[in-house]
C-alpha positions as CSV (number, residue, x, y, z in Angstrom):
1,X,-0.1,-0.1,-0.4
2,X,2.4,2.7,1.2
3,X,5.6,3.3,-1.6
4,X,8.9,2.5,-0.2
5,X,10.5,6.3,0.5
6,X,13.7,5.3,1.5
7,X,15.7,7.7,3.0
8,X,13.3,10.0,2.7
9,X,10.6,8.9,4.5
10,X,11.5,10.7,7.6
11,X,10.7,14.0,5.6
12,X,7.6,13.1,3.4
13,X,5.6,11.7,6.6
14,X,6.6,14.2,9.1
15,X,5.6,17.2,6.1
16,X,2.5,15.3,5.2
17,X,1.7,15.2,9.3
18,X,2.5,19.3,9.5
19,X,0.2,20.0,6.7
20,X,-3.0,17.3,7.7
21,X,-2.3,19.5,11.3
22,X,-2.5,23.0,9.8
23,X,-5.5,22.0,7.5
24,X,-6.8,21.3,10.7
25,X,-5.9,24.4,12.7
26,X,-7.1,26.3,9.8
27,X,-11.1,24.8,9.6
28,X,-11.2,25.1,13.3
29,X,-10.3,29.0,13.1
30,X,-12.2,29.3,10.3
31,X,-15.4,27.9,12.1
32,X,-14.5,29.4,15.1
33,X,-14.8,32.2,13.2
34,X,-17.7,31.6,11.7
35,X,-20.0,31.0,14.4
36,X,-18.4,34.4,16.1
37,X,-19.7,36.3,13.1
38,X,-23.0,34.7,12.5
39,X,-23.8,35.4,16.6
40,X,-22.6,39.1,16.1
41,X,-25.3,39.1,12.8
42,X,-27.9,38.1,15.2
43,X,-27.1,40.4,17.0
44,X,-27.2,43.2,15.2
45,X,-30.7,42.0,13.6
46,X,-32.1,42.0,16.7
47,X,-31.6,45.3,17.6
48,X,-32.3,46.9,14.4
49,X,-36.0,44.8,14.9
50,X,-36.3,46.5,18.0
51,X,-35.6,49.9,17.0
52,X,-37.8,49.6,13.8
């Protein structure tokens, strides 16, 4: 299944690991920001509705 990476196996696998971690961090940060922005927008909409 996995190709023989020879003497570069450590470098290649660690690069894959770092890339996966960075992608996960970006996804988590994006989801958190989206939730925060959605909450702020909901608050603004409620204020607008109250003030007519």
